[in-house]
N, C-alpha and C positions, 0 to 999 in steps of 0.2 A: 556508503555508510552502513554499518550494521549495529545492531543492538540486541540485548537479551530481552525478548518479549515474554510477557506473562500470559499464559493460556490456561483455561479450564476446559477440559475435554471430558465428555461423558464416556464412561467405561462401564460395560455391563450388558444386560439383555432386558427383555420385557418383564422378567420376574424380579430382578434385583440389579442394582448398580448405583453409580453416583458420579459426581464431578471430581476429577483428579487434577491437581495443579501441576503445571510444568513450566520450566524456563527454557525457551527455545530461541536459537539465533534467528534473527530476521535481517534480510538484506534488501537493499534498494530494488524496487521493481517487482518484488515478489507478491504473490497472491496467497490466500489462506491455504490453498491446497499444497503449495510449496512447503509451507511450514509444517503441515500435517505429514508430508512425506519425510521431512527432516526429522520430525519427532519419531516416526517409525524407524528410521535408519539409525538413530542415536540412542533413544531411550525406551521406546515401546514397540518392539518388533511385532508384537501380537495385536496391535491396534488395527481394527477392521474399518475400512473406508471404501466406498464404491466410487470408482472413477474410470474414465476411458479416454476421451479425446483431449482433455485439458484445453479446449478452445471454445467452450460455451455452446457446443452444438449437439452434444449427445444427451445432456440432461442427467447424467449418471451421478454426479457429485453433489446432489441436492442435500442440504443440511440446514441447520439454523445457526446463525452467527449473531451472538448477542440478542437472541430471541427473535430474529427476523429470518424468514425463509430466504435462502440465497443459494447460488451456485458457488461452491468453494473455489472453483477455478476462475471465477469472474469477480471475486471480492478482493480488491487490492488492499494490501496491508497499509498503504499510505493513507487510507481513509480512517485509520485509528492512530491515536497518539502513542508514542513509545511507552508511556507510563500507564496506558490503559490495559485492563485485563480483558482479553478476548475469549469469550465463552463459545465453544463449539459443541452443539448437541444434535442428535438425530431429529428427523421430521417428527413432530409431536403427534400428528394425526394417525400415524400408522404404527403397527407393532414393531418393536426393536428386535432385530435378529441378533445383532451383536455390535456394541460400540456405536459407530455412526451409520451402520447399515440397517435400513428398515425394510419390512416386507410390504411392498407396494402392489401386491397381487390384486388387491381390491380394485385398482384402476383397470387392470386387464379384464377382470370379470365384468366391469361396467362397459368396457369397450365391446365385448362380445354381445352385449344386450342391444346394441344399436344396429339395425339392419343396414347392410352395405348399400352402396350406390347401385341403383337400378336403371341402366340406360334404356333408351327406346328399343322396342323389339324390331329386329330386322336391320339395325344399324351396326355395322362392323366398327370395332374400336378405332380404326384409322380414319373412319368417315365422320367422326364427331365434329360438329361445327358449333362454335360459340362466338358471340360478340365479345369484343375485348372488354367492354364495360362489365359484362357478367363474369369474366375471368378475374377482373380486378376486385370485384366485390368479395369473392371468397378466398382470394390469394392470401390475404392477411392471416386467415385462420390456418392456412396450410403451413405457416412458418413455425407452428408449435413443435417443440423438441421433446415434449412429454417429460419434462423435468418434474412435473406434478407439484410444483411450488404453489400453484393456484389451488390445487386440491388440498394441500396441507394448510394453507392459511384460511380457507373457507370455514367460518365459524359454525356453519350448519352441521358439519361433521366433526370439526376440530373440537368443539365443546359439547357435542351431543352424539355420542357413539350410536345411540338407538336410531338415528336418521340414516345410517349408511345403507341399509337394505333398500330404502325408497328414494335415495338421492344420488344422481349420477355425478354431479359436481361440475364446476365451470369448464374444465377441459373438454368434457363430453357435451356440454351445452353448445359450445362453439362448433363441435363436430356436427351436431344435429343442425345447427343454424347454417353451416356451410352446405350441407346436403339439401336443406329446405329451400335455399335460394338458388340452387343449381338448376339452370333451365333444362338440362337433359336428364335430370332425375325424375323418374316416373312414379315413384312411390308416394302415395298421398298420405296426408295426416302426420307428417313428422313433427310439426310444432305442437299439435294436439297430443301426440305421444310423449313429447317432452314434458308436457303439463301433467298428463294422466299417469304415465308409467315411470318417468325419470325424475320427478320431483321439482320441476321448474318453479312451481308456486312457492316452494320453501325458500327460494333465493330472494333476499330483500335488497339486492343491488347496492351493497355498501362499497363496492369497487375495490375491496382489498385484494381480489384476485388480479385485477389489472395492475395494481401498484407493485406486485412482486414479479410480474412476468418478465423474464430476461429478454424476450424477443419484442417487447413493447406492443404486444397485441392488445387492442382496446376490447377486452373480453366483454365487459359490461355494456359499454356504449354502442358497440357495433354488432354484438352478438346476442347477448341475453335480453337487453331491453327491447330491441326490435322484434325478437321472437315472442316476448311477452305481449307486445302490442298486437302481433298477428293472432295470437291465441285469443285475446280479448275480442278482436274484430270477428273472428270466425265463430266463436262460441257464444258471445254475449251481445254483439251488436244486432238489434232486431232487423235492421234493413239488410245486413249481410246474410243473416239467417234466412230471411224471406226470399232474398235473391237466389240463394243456393237451392231452396225448395222449388222455386219456379223453374230454374235451369234444369234440375233433375227431372221434373215433370215433363218439360219439353223434350228432353233427351229420350 
């Protein structure tokens, strides 16, 4: 079964633009990206959209569909009624380069600010040994495909551009959390750095990032909240503080 679907697609750049109405054929089993490709092929050959794998694993086709951050290749047209107008817009948190393509370089700048994994000295890469329980704890965070939907929906930077220099965002909080809980990482103070340097304190755990994650990562419950608790313990719990002082003195 096919029908003529009504679409409103953002056309323009960060300086000027607007929503343009289109009527595009929709077929059974298609996703929004299929329709965008048909729109390119039949009516708007200059429409810019970023995509790669079309399998929900590269994170390239991130956009907003009816105001919700989604992967275009994983948003099935069957979730909308045939008479519903489907609005496709670029990620709101980042500058628009053209049409549906945004400049997400902010995220790569934040990635460079996080120190890399530091293994124990004198241990060759092939000699690393970890308990399976430790592997499982951080494995969830390694599923991230860097679609940056969590970054886009986070209101700390979505609604407050001035916070960007001081706020790394949920994608990089789970990267820090992964390294902080890694038993072979020897770099100290990752949780404290998340608080002092990357803006962890600005996160008020609304869980909007978890809700849009296409990989189902429990960003807030398993990453951000436990790291906030560790920061509180290490920085503000008087018994933990006293114990650290005694241990350092004995060392």
